[in-house]
C-alpha positions in Angstrom: -0.5 13.7 -5.9 -1.8 17.2 -6.8 -5.4 16.9 -6.1 -8.8 18.8 -5.5 -10.8 16.3 -4.0 -14.6 16.6 -4.3 -17.1 15.5 -1.2 -20.7 16.1 -3.3 -22.5 12.8 -4.0 -26.0 12.4 -5.0 -26.2 8.6 -2.5 -22.7 8.9 -0.2 -22.9 11.6 3.2 -20.3 13.2 3.3 -18.7 12.3 6.9 -18.4 9.0 4.5 -16.4 11.2 1.9 -13.9 13.0 4.4 -12.9 9.0 5.7 -12.9 8.6 2.3 -10.2 11.2 1.8 -8.6 10.5 4.6 -7.7 7.1 3.7 -6.8 7.6 -0.1 -4.3 9.9 1.2 -1.9 7.1 3.7 -2.7 5.3 0.7 -0.2 7.4 -1.0 1.8 8.1 1.7 2.4 4.6 2.3 3.2 3.9 -1.7 5.7 6.7 -2.0 7.9 5.6 1.9 7.7 2.0 -0.2 9.7 3.5 -2.7 13.3 2.0 -3.0 15.7 5.7 -2.0 18.7 6.9 -4.3 21.5 6.8 -2.3 22.5 8.7 0.6 19.4 9.3 1.3 18.3 8.6 4.5 14.1 8.3 4.5 11.3 10.2 2.3 10.2 13.7 3.1 6.9 15.4 2.0 6.8 19.0 0.8 2.4 19.7 1.5 0.0 22.4 0.9 -3.3 22.1 2.2 -6.4 25.2 0.9 -10.7 25.5 0.1 -8.6 26.1 -3.7 -5.3 24.9 -5.7 -4.8 29.5 -5.6 -5.1 29.8 -2.1 -3.6 26.5 -1.0 -0.9 27.3 1.8 2.5 25.0 2.7 1.2 22.7 6.9 3.3 19.6 7.7 2.6 16.6 6.7 1.3 15.9 10.3 -1.7 18.3 10.4 -3.4 17.2 6.6 -5.8 14.9 9.3 -6.8 18.1 10.9 -7.6 20.6 8.6 -9.1 17.3 6.8 -11.8 17.7 10.0 -11.8 21.2 9.8 -13.0 21.7 5.8 -15.8 18.7 7.2 -16.1 20.7 10.3 -16.4 23.6 8.4 -19.2 22.4 5.7 -16.5 22.5 3.0 -17.9 20.6 -0.2 -14.3 20.5 -2.7 -11.0 20.8 -1.0 -7.2 21.0 -2.5 -4.5 18.9 -1.0 -0.6 18.8 -2.9 2.1 16.0 -0.9 5.6 16.2 -2.8 7.8 13.6 -1.7 11.5 14.3 -1.9 14.7 12.8 0.2 15.5 13.8 3.4 18.7 13.0 5.3 18.9 13.2 8.6 20.4 15.1 10.8 23.1 14.2 13.2 22.8 16.0 17.6 
């Protein structure tokens, strides 16, 4: 998923638009995690980027995506960019 979320709509309030983006991201993650894994892969891992624009996006951990969206809401941004790419993950033994 590489997407710039535009949060300006004449009829929908901005707080609702932020909640809709969080829902869309969760729905994408669920869909990707349910895909069959290649042989030798334990789980799906994700590379994530977040930024005001695609050019200024920086790498973040998947767990920080909602926090970054909340920060964007506090800054009253009208759009932001999210990139989430699935990759195979292999668990390491301790």
